[in-house]
N, CA, C and O atoms as a GROMACS GRO file, in nm:
protein
  284
    1UNK      N    1  -0.043   2.138   0.297
    1UNK     CA    2   0.096   2.097   0.308
    1UNK      C    3   0.103   1.959   0.372
    1UNK      O    4   0.047   1.936   0.479
    2UNK      N    5   0.170   1.870   0.308
    2UNK     CA    6   0.180   1.732   0.356
    2UNK      C    7   0.297   1.716   0.452
    2UNK      O    8   0.404   1.773   0.432
    3UNK      N    9   0.274   1.638   0.557
    3UNK     CA   10   0.380   1.611   0.653
    3UNK      C   11   0.435   1.471   0.635
    3UNK      O   12   0.501   1.417   0.724
    4UNK      N   13   0.409   1.412   0.521
    4UNK     CA   14   0.454   1.275   0.494
    4UNK      C   15   0.605   1.270   0.493
    4UNK      O   16   0.671   1.345   0.421
    5UNK      N   17   0.660   1.181   0.572
    5UNK     CA   18   0.804   1.158   0.568
    5UNK      C   19   0.828   1.024   0.502
    5UNK      O   20   0.734   0.949   0.476
    6UNK      N   21   0.951   0.995   0.476
    6UNK     CA   22   0.984   0.867   0.415
    6UNK      C   23   0.982   0.759   0.522
    6UNK      O   24   1.065   0.760   0.614
    7UNK      N   25   0.891   0.667   0.511
    7UNK     CA   26   0.887   0.553   0.602
    7UNK      C   27   0.968   0.441   0.540
    7UNK      O   28   0.951   0.410   0.422
    8UNK      N   29   1.054   0.382   0.618
    8UNK     CA   30   1.142   0.278   0.566
    8UNK      C   31   1.080   0.141   0.574
    8UNK      O   32   1.112   0.053   0.494
    9UNK      N   33   0.991   0.121   0.669
    9UNK     CA   34   0.934  -0.012   0.686
    9UNK      C   35   0.781  -0.005   0.689
    9UNK      O   36   0.721   0.098   0.719
   10UNK      N   37   0.723  -0.118   0.657
   10UNK     CA   38   0.578  -0.134   0.664
   10UNK      C   39   0.531  -0.111   0.807
   10UNK      O   40   0.428  -0.046   0.830
   11UNK      N   41   0.606  -0.164   0.903
   11UNK     CA   42   0.567  -0.154   1.043
   11UNK      C   43   0.563  -0.009   1.092
   11UNK      O   44   0.472   0.029   1.165
   12UNK      N   45   0.662   0.072   1.051
   12UNK     CA   46   0.662   0.214   1.087
   12UNK      C   47   0.539   0.284   1.031
   12UNK      O   48   0.474   0.364   1.099
   13UNK      N   49   0.508   0.254   0.907
   13UNK     CA   50   0.395   0.318   0.841
   13UNK      C   51   0.263   0.278   0.906
   13UNK      O   52   0.175   0.362   0.925
   14UNK      N   53   0.248   0.151   0.941
   14UNK     CA   54   0.125   0.105   1.006
   14UNK      C   55   0.110   0.169   1.144
   14UNK      O   56   0.000   0.206   1.184
   15UNK      N   57   0.221   0.181   1.215
   15UNK     CA   58   0.216   0.245   1.348
   15UNK      C   59   0.170   0.390   1.336
   15UNK      O   60   0.085   0.434   1.413
   16UNK      N   61   0.226   0.463   1.240
   16UNK     CA   62   0.186   0.603   1.220
   16UNK      C   63   0.040   0.611   1.174
   16UNK      O   64  -0.034   0.697   1.220
   17UNK      N   65   0.001   0.522   1.086
   17UNK     CA   66  -0.137   0.520   1.039
   17UNK      C   67  -0.233   0.495   1.154
   17UNK      O   68  -0.340   0.556   1.160
   18UNK      N   69  -0.197   0.408   1.245
   18UNK     CA   70  -0.279   0.380   1.362
   18UNK      C   71  -0.294   0.505   1.449
   18UNK      O   72  -0.403   0.534   1.499
   19UNK      N   73  -0.185   0.579   1.467
   19UNK     CA   74  -0.192   0.703   1.546
   19UNK      C   75  -0.280   0.807   1.478
   19UNK      O   76  -0.355   0.879   1.544
   20UNK      N   77  -0.271   0.813   1.346
   20UNK     CA   78  -0.354   0.908   1.271
   20UNK      C   79  -0.501   0.874   1.286
   20UNK      O   80  -0.584   0.963   1.308
   21UNK      N   81  -0.535   0.747   1.275
   21UNK     CA   82  -0.674   0.704   1.290
   21UNK      C   83  -0.726   0.743   1.428
   21UNK      O   84  -0.838   0.792   1.442
   22UNK      N   85  -0.645   0.721   1.531
   22UNK     CA   86  -0.685   0.757   1.667
   22UNK      C   87  -0.711   0.906   1.678
   22UNK      O   88  -0.811   0.948   1.736
   23UNK      N   89  -0.621   0.987   1.622
   23UNK     CA   90  -0.639   1.132   1.625
   23UNK      C   91  -0.765   1.175   1.551
   23UNK      O   92  -0.840   1.260   1.599
   24UNK      N   93  -0.788   1.117   1.435
   24UNK     CA   94  -0.906   1.154   1.356
   24UNK      C   95  -1.035   1.112   1.426
   24UNK      O   96  -1.137   1.181   1.416
   25UNK      N   97  -1.031   1.000   1.496
   25UNK     CA   98  -1.151   0.952   1.565
   25UNK      C   99  -1.190   1.043   1.682
   25UNK      O  100  -1.307   1.052   1.716
   26UNK      N  101  -1.093   1.111   1.742
   26UNK     CA  102  -1.125   1.199   1.854
   26UNK      C  103  -1.200   1.323   1.807
   26UNK      O  104  -1.284   1.377   1.878
   27UNK      N  105  -1.168   1.369   1.686
   27UNK     CA  106  -1.234   1.487   1.632
   27UNK      C  107  -1.193   1.616   1.699
   27UNK      O  108  -1.263   1.717   1.686
   28UNK      N  109  -1.081   1.616   1.771
   28UNK     CA  110  -1.037   1.734   1.845
   28UNK      C  111  -0.949   1.830   1.765
   28UNK      O  112  -0.919   1.939   1.812
   29UNK      N  113  -0.908   1.791   1.646
   29UNK     CA  114  -0.817   1.873   1.566
   29UNK      C  115  -0.895   1.976   1.485
   29UNK      O  116  -1.009   1.953   1.445
   30UNK      N  117  -0.830   2.091   1.460
   30UNK     CA  118  -0.892   2.189   1.370
   30UNK      C  119  -0.902   2.131   1.228
   30UNK      O  120  -0.836   2.032   1.196
   31UNK      N  121  -0.982   2.193   1.147
   31UNK     CA  122  -1.007   2.143   1.012
   31UNK      C  123  -0.879   2.125   0.932
   31UNK      O  124  -0.859   2.021   0.869
   32UNK      N  125  -0.791   2.224   0.933
   32UNK     CA  126  -0.666   2.215   0.856
   32UNK      C  127  -0.581   2.096   0.901
   32UNK      O  128  -0.525   2.025   0.819
   33UNK      N  129  -0.572   2.076   1.031
   33UNK     CA  130  -0.496   1.962   1.086
   33UNK      C  131  -0.562   1.830   1.045
   33UNK      O  132  -0.493   1.735   1.010
   34UNK      N  133  -0.693   1.826   1.050
   34UNK     CA  134  -0.766   1.705   1.011
   34UNK      C  135  -0.739   1.672   0.864
   34UNK      O  136  -0.716   1.556   0.830
   35UNK      N  137  -0.741   1.773   0.778
   35UNK     CA  138  -0.714   1.749   0.636
   35UNK      C  139  -0.571   1.702   0.614
   35UNK      O  140  -0.548   1.613   0.532
   36UNK      N  141  -0.476   1.760   0.686
   36UNK     CA  142  -0.336   1.719   0.672
   36UNK      C  143  -0.318   1.574   0.719
   36UNK      O  144  -0.247   1.496   0.655
   37UNK      N  145  -0.383   1.539   0.830
   37UNK     CA  146  -0.374   1.402   0.880
   37UNK      C  147  -0.439   1.305   0.782
   37UNK      O  148  -0.386   1.197   0.756
   38UNK      N  149  -0.553   1.344   0.727
   38UNK     CA  150  -0.622   1.258   0.630
   38UNK      C  151  -0.534   1.236   0.508
   38UNK      O  152  -0.523   1.124   0.458
   39UNK      N  153  -0.471   1.343   0.459
   39UNK     CA  154  -0.382   1.330   0.343
   39UNK      C  155  -0.266   1.237   0.373
   39UNK      O  156  -0.233   1.149   0.293
   40UNK      N  157  -0.204   1.256   0.488
   40UNK     CA  158  -0.093   1.168   0.527
   40UNK      C  159  -0.141   1.023   0.538
   40UNK      O  160  -0.070   0.931   0.497
   41UNK      N  161  -0.259   1.004   0.594
   41UNK     CA  162  -0.315   0.870   0.607
   41UNK      C  163  -0.337   0.802   0.473
   41UNK      O  164  -0.311   0.683   0.459
   42UNK      N  165  -0.386   0.878   0.375
   42UNK     CA  166  -0.406   0.817   0.243
   42UNK      C  167  -0.272   0.781   0.178
   42UNK      O  168  -0.262   0.680   0.109
   43UNK      N  169  -0.171   0.865   0.199
   43UNK     CA  170  -0.038   0.834   0.146
   43UNK      C  171   0.021   0.711   0.215
   43UNK      O  172   0.083   0.627   0.150
   44UNK      N  173   0.001   0.701   0.344
   44UNK     CA  174   0.050   0.584   0.417
   44UNK      C  175  -0.021   0.458   0.372
   44UNK      O  176   0.040   0.352   0.361
   45UNK      N  177  -0.150   0.469   0.348
   45UNK     CA  178  -0.227   0.354   0.300
   45UNK      C  179  -0.171   0.305   0.167
   45UNK      O  180  -0.156   0.185   0.146
   46UNK      N  181  -0.142   0.397   0.077
   46UNK     CA  182  -0.084   0.360  -0.053
   46UNK      C  183   0.054   0.297  -0.035
   46UNK      O  184   0.087   0.200  -0.102
   47UNK      N  185   0.135   0.352   0.055
   47UNK     CA  186   0.267   0.298   0.083
   47UNK      C  187   0.256   0.154   0.134
   47UNK      O  188   0.326   0.064   0.087
   48UNK      N  189   0.166   0.132   0.231
   48UNK     CA  190   0.148  -0.002   0.288
   48UNK      C  191   0.096  -0.100   0.183
   48UNK      O  192   0.140  -0.214   0.178
   49UNK      N  193   0.002  -0.055   0.101
   49UNK     CA  194  -0.051  -0.140  -0.005
   49UNK      C  195   0.061  -0.183  -0.099
   49UNK      O  196   0.068  -0.300  -0.138
   50UNK      N  197   0.148  -0.089  -0.135
   50UNK     CA  198   0.261  -0.121  -0.222
   50UNK      C  199   0.354  -0.223  -0.159
   50UNK      O  200   0.400  -0.315  -0.226
   51UNK      N  201   0.382  -0.206  -0.030
   51UNK     CA  202   0.469  -0.301   0.040
   51UNK      C  203   0.406  -0.440   0.043
   51UNK      O  204   0.475  -0.540   0.020
   52UNK      N  205   0.276  -0.447   0.070
   52UNK     CA  206   0.208  -0.576   0.072
   52UNK      C  207   0.205  -0.640  -0.066
   52UNK      O  208   0.222  -0.762  -0.080
   53UNK      N  209   0.184  -0.559  -0.169
   53UNK     CA  210   0.183  -0.611  -0.306
   53UNK      C  211   0.320  -0.666  -0.343
   53UNK      O  212   0.330  -0.772  -0.406
   54UNK      N  213   0.427  -0.595  -0.305
   54UNK     CA  214   0.564  -0.643  -0.330
   54UNK      C  215   0.589  -0.775  -0.258
   54UNK      O  216   0.648  -0.867  -0.316
   55UNK      N  217   0.546  -0.783  -0.134
   55UNK     CA  218   0.565  -0.906  -0.056
   55UNK      C  219   0.489  -1.022  -0.120
   55UNK      O  220   0.540  -1.134  -0.128
   56UNK      N  221   0.368  -0.996  -0.164
   56UNK     CA  222   0.287  -1.100  -0.229
   56UNK      C  223   0.356  -1.150  -0.356
   56UNK      O  224   0.358  -1.270  -0.382
   57UNK      N  225   0.413  -1.059  -0.432
   57UNK     CA  226   0.483  -1.097  -0.555
   57UNK      C  227   0.605  -1.182  -0.523
   57UNK      O  228   0.631  -1.281  -0.592
   58UNK      N  229   0.679  -1.146  -0.420
   58UNK     CA  230   0.797  -1.224  -0.380
   58UNK      C  231   0.756  -1.365  -0.337
   58UNK      O  232   0.824  -1.462  -0.369
   59UNK      N  233   0.645  -1.374  -0.263
   59UNK     CA  234   0.597  -1.506  -0.220
   59UNK      C  235   0.559  -1.590  -0.340
   59UNK      O  236   0.590  -1.709  -0.345
   60UNK      N  237   0.493  -1.530  -0.438
   60UNK     CA  238   0.457  -1.604  -0.560
   60UNK      C  239   0.581  -1.657  -0.630
   60UNK      O  240   0.585  -1.772  -0.672
   61UNK      N  241   0.682  -1.572  -0.641
   61UNK     CA  242   0.806  -1.612  -0.708
   61UNK      C  243   0.873  -1.727  -0.632
   61UNK      O  244   0.922  -1.822  -0.693
   62UNK      N  245   0.875  -1.717  -0.501
   62UNK     CA  246   0.942  -1.819  -0.420
   62UNK      C  247   0.867  -1.951  -0.415
   62UNK      O  248   0.928  -2.056  -0.392
   63UNK      N  249   0.738  -1.948  -0.437
   63UNK     CA  250   0.660  -2.071  -0.426
   63UNK      C  251   0.630  -2.137  -0.560
   63UNK      O  252   0.573  -2.246  -0.564
   64UNK      N  253   0.667  -2.072  -0.670
   64UNK     CA  254   0.648  -2.134  -0.802
   64UNK      C  255   0.764  -2.230  -0.824
   64UNK      O  256   0.880  -2.189  -0.822
   65UNK      N  257   0.733  -2.358  -0.847
   65UNK     CA  258   0.842  -2.453  -0.870
   65UNK      C  259   0.915  -2.423  -1.001
   65UNK      O  260   0.855  -2.377  -1.098
   66UNK      N  261   1.041  -2.448  -1.000
   66UNK     CA  262   1.122  -2.429  -1.121
   66UNK      C  263   1.074  -2.525  -1.229
   66UNK      O  264   1.040  -2.640  -1.200
   67UNK      N  265   1.070  -2.479  -1.354
   67UNK     CA  266   1.026  -2.564  -1.464
   67UNK      C  267   1.118  -2.683  -1.483
   67UNK      O  268   1.074  -2.791  -1.523
   68UNK      N  269   1.244  -2.665  -1.455
   68UNK     CA  270   1.341  -2.772  -1.477
   68UNK      C  271   1.352  -2.869  -1.360
   68UNK      O  272   1.424  -2.968  -1.370
   69UNK      N  273   1.284  -2.843  -1.252
   69UNK     CA  274   1.294  -2.928  -1.134
   69UNK      C  275   1.248  -3.071  -1.161
   69UNK      O  276   1.306  -3.166  -1.109
   70UNK      N  277   1.145  -3.087  -1.242
   70UNK     CA  278   1.087  -3.219  -1.267
   70UNK      C  279   1.159  -3.295  -1.378
   70UNK      O  280   1.126  -3.411  -1.403
   71UNK      N  281   1.254  -3.235  -1.442
   71UNK     CA  282   1.322  -3.303  -1.554
   71UNK      C  283   1.445  -3.375  -1.508
   71UNK      O  284   1.514  -3.438  -1.589
   0.00000   0.00000   0.00000
């Protein structure tokens, strides 16, 4: 069962991902909890990757000069 909630911002997701990594590094959780945390972490990683990819695309759009600018 996944405990993934809807994260609205990249920063929220990174903060949660950081907490998950810390928990997983301690190794104190039972197996089921570890698997649930790992699953949530992979979902958060995909969410963050998507946000970064969107930001990269926006930067490309904003930095490409207009074709008509030089005319």
